[in-house]
KEBA-61286 format. One record per residue (C-alpha): x, y, z. Coordinates in steps of 0.5 Angstrom, whole numbers, plus 500, padded with zeros to 3 digits. Each point is the difference from the previous one (the first is absolute). Example, Ala and Ser with C-alpha at 12.3 -4.5 7.8 and 13.67 -1.06 7.14 Angstrom:
2
+-----+-----+-----+
|   x |   y |   z |
+-----+-----+-----+
| 525 | 491 | 516 |
| 502 | 507 | 498 |
+-----+-----+-----+
***
This chain:
404
+-----+-----+-----+
|   x |   y |   z |
+-----+-----+-----+
| 690 | 779 | 820 |
| 497 | 502 | 507 |
| 507 | 501 | 503 |
| 502 | 505 | 496 |
| 493 | 504 | 501 |
| 501 | 499 | 507 |
| 507 | 503 | 500 |
| 498 | 506 | 495 |
| 494 | 502 | 505 |
| 505 | 500 | 506 |
| 505 | 504 | 496 |
| 494 | 505 | 498 |
| 497 | 501 | 506 |
| 506 | 502 | 504 |
| 500 | 506 | 495 |
| 493 | 502 | 499 |
| 498 | 506 | 503 |
| 493 | 499 | 504 |
| 496 | 506 | 502 |
| 496 | 499 | 507 |
| 493 | 499 | 500 |
| 495 | 501 | 506 |
| 496 | 494 | 499 |
| 501 | 496 | 507 |
| 502 | 493 | 498 |
| 498 | 495 | 506 |
| 506 | 496 | 501 |
| 497 | 495 | 505 |
| 497 | 497 | 494 |
| 506 | 497 | 499 |
| 499 | 496 | 506 |
| 494 | 496 | 497 |
| 500 | 496 | 494 |
| 497 | 505 | 495 |
| 501 | 501 | 493 |
| 501 | 508 | 500 |
| 496 | 503 | 494 |
| 501 | 508 | 498 |
| 494 | 502 | 496 |
| 496 | 506 | 498 |
| 501 | 505 | 494 |
| 504 | 499 | 494 |
| 506 | 505 | 500 |
| 500 | 501 | 507 |
| 507 | 497 | 502 |
| 498 | 493 | 502 |
| 507 | 498 | 498 |
| 504 | 505 | 503 |
| 496 | 500 | 507 |
| 502 | 493 | 500 |
| 507 | 502 | 499 |
| 499 | 505 | 506 |
| 498 | 494 | 504 |
| 506 | 496 | 498 |
| 505 | 505 | 502 |
| 496 | 501 | 507 |
| 500 | 493 | 501 |
| 508 | 500 | 498 |
| 501 | 506 | 505 |
| 497 | 497 | 506 |
| 503 | 493 | 499 |
| 494 | 496 | 498 |
| 503 | 498 | 494 |
| 507 | 500 | 496 |
| 500 | 503 | 493 |
| 503 | 493 | 498 |
| 493 | 497 | 502 |
| 496 | 504 | 495 |
| 498 | 496 | 494 |
| 496 | 505 | 495 |
| 497 | 498 | 494 |
| 496 | 505 | 495 |
| 496 | 495 | 496 |
| 498 | 506 | 495 |
| 507 | 500 | 498 |
| 501 | 492 | 501 |
| 502 | 497 | 493 |
| 500 | 492 | 502 |
| 492 | 498 | 500 |
| 502 | 493 | 503 |
| 501 | 503 | 507 |
| 503 | 495 | 505 |
| 499 | 502 | 508 |
| 504 | 494 | 502 |
| 506 | 502 | 495 |
| 499 | 507 | 503 |
| 501 | 497 | 507 |
| 506 | 496 | 498 |
| 504 | 505 | 497 |
| 499 | 505 | 506 |
| 503 | 495 | 505 |
| 505 | 498 | 495 |
| 502 | 508 | 501 |
| 499 | 500 | 507 |
| 499 | 494 | 504 |
| 499 | 503 | 506 |
| 495 | 505 | 498 |
| 493 | 501 | 501 |
| 496 | 502 | 493 |
| 495 | 505 | 500 |
| 496 | 500 | 494 |
| 498 | 507 | 497 |
| 496 | 499 | 493 |
| 498 | 506 | 496 |
| 494 | 499 | 495 |
| 499 | 493 | 502 |
| 494 | 500 | 495 |
| 504 | 499 | 494 |
| 502 | 493 | 503 |
| 495 | 495 | 498 |
| 498 | 496 | 506 |
| 503 | 504 | 504 |
| 496 | 498 | 506 |
| 504 | 493 | 500 |
| 507 | 503 | 501 |
| 498 | 505 | 505 |
| 496 | 495 | 504 |
| 506 | 495 | 500 |
| 504 | 505 | 503 |
| 495 | 502 | 505 |
| 499 | 493 | 502 |
| 507 | 499 | 502 |
| 500 | 507 | 504 |
| 504 | 504 | 496 |
| 498 | 508 | 500 |
| 497 | 502 | 493 |
| 498 | 507 | 498 |
| 496 | 501 | 494 |
| 498 | 506 | 495 |
| 495 | 499 | 494 |
| 496 | 504 | 494 |
| 493 | 502 | 501 |
| 499 | 498 | 493 |
| 500 | 493 | 501 |
| 499 | 499 | 508 |
| 497 | 503 | 505 |
| 501 | 500 | 508 |
| 494 | 496 | 501 |
| 502 | 495 | 495 |
| 507 | 499 | 503 |
| 497 | 499 | 507 |
| 495 | 495 | 497 |
| 506 | 496 | 496 |
| 504 | 500 | 506 |
| 494 | 498 | 505 |
| 501 | 506 | 504 |
| 507 | 499 | 502 |
| 502 | 507 | 497 |
| 501 | 507 | 504 |
| 499 | 506 | 496 |
| 504 | 506 | 500 |
| 496 | 506 | 497 |
| 504 | 505 | 496 |
| 498 | 506 | 498 |
| 502 | 506 | 496 |
| 505 | 505 | 504 |
| 497 | 503 | 506 |
| 502 | 508 | 500 |
| 505 | 498 | 505 |
| 503 | 495 | 495 |
| 500 | 505 | 495 |
| 504 | 505 | 504 |
| 505 | 494 | 501 |
| 500 | 498 | 492 |
| 502 | 508 | 499 |
| 506 | 499 | 505 |
| 496 | 505 | 504 |
| 501 | 500 | 508 |
| 493 | 499 | 503 |
| 502 | 504 | 507 |
| 503 | 506 | 496 |
| 494 | 500 | 495 |
| 495 | 500 | 506 |
| 504 | 505 | 504 |
| 502 | 505 | 495 |
| 497 | 507 | 501 |
| 500 | 500 | 492 |
| 493 | 496 | 500 |
| 499 | 502 | 493 |
| 505 | 495 | 498 |
| 497 | 494 | 503 |
| 493 | 502 | 497 |
| 503 | 501 | 493 |
| 502 | 492 | 501 |
| 493 | 498 | 502 |
| 498 | 504 | 494 |
| 504 | 496 | 496 |
| 498 | 493 | 504 |
| 493 | 502 | 498 |
| 501 | 502 | 493 |
| 504 | 494 | 498 |
| 498 | 494 | 505 |
| 505 | 496 | 504 |
| 502 | 494 | 495 |
| 508 | 499 | 501 |
| 502 | 501 | 493 |
| 496 | 506 | 499 |
| 503 | 504 | 506 |
| 507 | 498 | 498 |
| 500 | 504 | 494 |
| 500 | 507 | 499 |
| 497 | 501 | 493 |
| 493 | 502 | 501 |
| 498 | 497 | 493 |
| 504 | 493 | 502 |
| 496 | 500 | 506 |
| 493 | 501 | 496 |
| 502 | 495 | 495 |
| 502 | 495 | 506 |
| 493 | 501 | 503 |
| 497 | 499 | 493 |
| 504 | 493 | 499 |
| 498 | 498 | 507 |
| 492 | 501 | 498 |
| 501 | 496 | 493 |
| 503 | 494 | 504 |
| 495 | 500 | 505 |
| 494 | 501 | 495 |
| 502 | 495 | 495 |
| 504 | 495 | 503 |
| 497 | 500 | 507 |
| 493 | 501 | 498 |
| 498 | 499 | 493 |
| 505 | 494 | 499 |
| 499 | 497 | 507 |
| 493 | 500 | 500 |
| 498 | 499 | 493 |
| 496 | 507 | 500 |
| 497 | 501 | 493 |
| 498 | 507 | 501 |
| 506 | 505 | 501 |
| 496 | 506 | 499 |
| 495 | 499 | 506 |
| 507 | 498 | 504 |
| 503 | 507 | 498 |
| 494 | 504 | 501 |
| 499 | 497 | 507 |
| 507 | 501 | 502 |
| 500 | 507 | 497 |
| 493 | 501 | 504 |
| 504 | 498 | 507 |
| 506 | 505 | 498 |
| 495 | 506 | 499 |
| 496 | 498 | 506 |
| 505 | 497 | 505 |
| 498 | 502 | 507 |
| 493 | 500 | 498 |
| 495 | 495 | 501 |
| 499 | 495 | 494 |
| 493 | 498 | 497 |
| 500 | 494 | 496 |
| 493 | 501 | 498 |
| 502 | 507 | 497 |
| 506 | 497 | 497 |
| 496 | 495 | 497 |
| 494 | 505 | 497 |
| 506 | 504 | 497 |
| 503 | 494 | 496 |
| 493 | 498 | 498 |
| 498 | 507 | 498 |
| 506 | 499 | 495 |
| 497 | 494 | 497 |
| 504 | 495 | 504 |
| 497 | 494 | 502 |
| 503 | 498 | 507 |
| 497 | 496 | 506 |
| 501 | 504 | 507 |
| 504 | 493 | 502 |
| 505 | 502 | 495 |
| 501 | 507 | 504 |
| 501 | 497 | 506 |
| 505 | 495 | 497 |
| 504 | 505 | 497 |
| 501 | 504 | 507 |
| 502 | 493 | 503 |
| 505 | 499 | 495 |
| 503 | 507 | 501 |
| 501 | 499 | 507 |
| 503 | 493 | 499 |
| 506 | 503 | 496 |
| 500 | 506 | 505 |
| 498 | 505 | 496 |
| 495 | 503 | 504 |
| 497 | 499 | 507 |
| 493 | 500 | 503 |
| 498 | 503 | 506 |
| 493 | 499 | 503 |
| 495 | 505 | 504 |
| 500 | 498 | 507 |
| 493 | 500 | 500 |
| 497 | 499 | 493 |
| 502 | 495 | 494 |
| 503 | 506 | 496 |
| 507 | 500 | 498 |
| 506 | 504 | 498 |
| 506 | 499 | 496 |
| 507 | 502 | 501 |
| 507 | 499 | 495 |
| 506 | 496 | 503 |
| 504 | 505 | 496 |
| 497 | 508 | 499 |
| 505 | 500 | 494 |
| 495 | 497 | 496 |
| 495 | 506 | 500 |
| 505 | 503 | 495 |
| 497 | 496 | 495 |
| 494 | 504 | 500 |
| 504 | 507 | 499 |
| 497 | 502 | 507 |
| 504 | 503 | 506 |
| 495 | 500 | 505 |
| 504 | 500 | 506 |
| 495 | 500 | 505 |
| 498 | 493 | 497 |
| 507 | 498 | 500 |
| 501 | 503 | 507 |
| 494 | 496 | 503 |
| 503 | 493 | 496 |
| 507 | 501 | 503 |
| 497 | 501 | 507 |
| 496 | 493 | 499 |
| 506 | 497 | 498 |
| 504 | 501 | 506 |
| 494 | 497 | 504 |
| 500 | 494 | 495 |
| 507 | 499 | 502 |
| 498 | 499 | 508 |
| 493 | 498 | 500 |
| 495 | 495 | 498 |
| 494 | 503 | 501 |
| 499 | 507 | 497 |
| 493 | 503 | 499 |
| 496 | 506 | 499 |
| 493 | 503 | 501 |
| 496 | 504 | 496 |
| 493 | 503 | 501 |
| 495 | 504 | 495 |
| 503 | 506 | 503 |
| 508 | 499 | 501 |
| 505 | 495 | 500 |
| 506 | 498 | 505 |
| 506 | 497 | 496 |
| 503 | 495 | 504 |
| 498 | 496 | 506 |
| 506 | 496 | 504 |
| 498 | 497 | 506 |
| 498 | 505 | 505 |
| 502 | 506 | 496 |
| 497 | 504 | 494 |
| 504 | 504 | 495 |
| 498 | 505 | 495 |
| 505 | 502 | 494 |
| 501 | 507 | 498 |
| 505 | 502 | 494 |
| 499 | 507 | 501 |
| 498 | 502 | 507 |
| 497 | 507 | 500 |
| 495 | 505 | 503 |
| 495 | 499 | 495 |
| 500 | 492 | 501 |
| 502 | 500 | 508 |
| 493 | 500 | 503 |
| 497 | 495 | 495 |
| 506 | 495 | 502 |
| 499 | 501 | 507 |
| 493 | 500 | 500 |
| 500 | 493 | 497 |
| 505 | 497 | 505 |
| 496 | 503 | 506 |
| 494 | 496 | 497 |
| 504 | 493 | 502 |
| 500 | 499 | 507 |
| 504 | 495 | 505 |
| 506 | 500 | 495 |
| 507 | 504 | 500 |
| 499 | 505 | 494 |
| 506 | 502 | 495 |
| 500 | 505 | 495 |
| 506 | 498 | 495 |
| 502 | 506 | 495 |
| 506 | 501 | 495 |
| 499 | 508 | 500 |
| 497 | 504 | 506 |
| 499 | 507 | 501 |
| 502 | 503 | 507 |
| 496 | 501 | 506 |
| 495 | 494 | 498 |
| 500 | 496 | 507 |
| 495 | 496 | 503 |
| 499 | 498 | 508 |
| 496 | 493 | 498 |
| 504 | 498 | 494 |
| 507 | 498 | 498 |
| 502 | 504 | 494 |
| 507 | 497 | 497 |
| 504 | 501 | 494 |
| 502 | 494 | 496 |
| 507 | 499 | 503 |
| 497 | 500 | 507 |
| 495 | 495 | 498 |
| 505 | 495 | 498 |
| 503 | 500 | 506 |
| 493 | 499 | 504 |
| 499 | 494 | 496 |
+-----+-----+-----+
***
């Protein structure tokens, strides 16, 4: 049985069209005895990124196509998986081969850790992916006693979005018709960055896909996984975050709002629900640099469509955050009683303004000038002409991408 699966994958892989991702894979990790796991949001393209890495490994002659043993356990019919039989069948096909194991949706295999550790202890290379509805990255690391190395996969960056649209980045950025690039960015902000959503052209289908992703996250990854009984509270909290993304979130205020609706709830439940939503990569918390306050951003701005609100200023700040998230571990903000700085990254501060004009320019400049001893940047989507500053770097989103 395993022979047919191995050979069928090799044939299919030759014909598979794999679009480029801009995620850096640390190829040196293959020199170590580590289980490589591909993690993060559902439907973000973990499996196809694994395929992209395999393709690159073949191109740079680190492995051969015949070495790859790929099994998708979500479609694996035989519950009595036998890892020793798998090895036996591989070597009967390729006696001089060096098997490279790629296991997709590994959580579907009962007691999968025994099989994976068996291969690991024999120094075979293993790639894993799984579903957050049954397994979290932290739980996987615990099961394998920290023998894993996580590769973080996000929904598509704007540059990857251009790749998936078959648009040459160099031509897009150097074209004199900047409105075309801005229209693409508007589409990116409108429908988000999930690969499947980008690859369809029908707006109704895009919206249906976004709704279906949310329902899977809500019912399978949250309610089912964590045994949440109060669905209304969970939906209320997420809607509140959708409407207030980029703004500070108050747990006390949220608790009082729910109590005013005669809903009995402990404040710890609010904290738990927020933590659950972070665990499944629905939202991401960042903290005030000097206080205990927090804000939440979405892993994909397409979910804002669930509120029927355009809020492009909100979407714009969120996608700037996501560009940071792909490259930096520590992202903060600063807020006082009078003003707020959107992002603090190392020795730099960033203010984000969707539409920079004569009316708001002085206010934004004043806010940034209140910060001392840091490089200052003002990132915009639209800008009226002749707005300049000697002390602050005023850059478009497209210049921002190149900067970071």
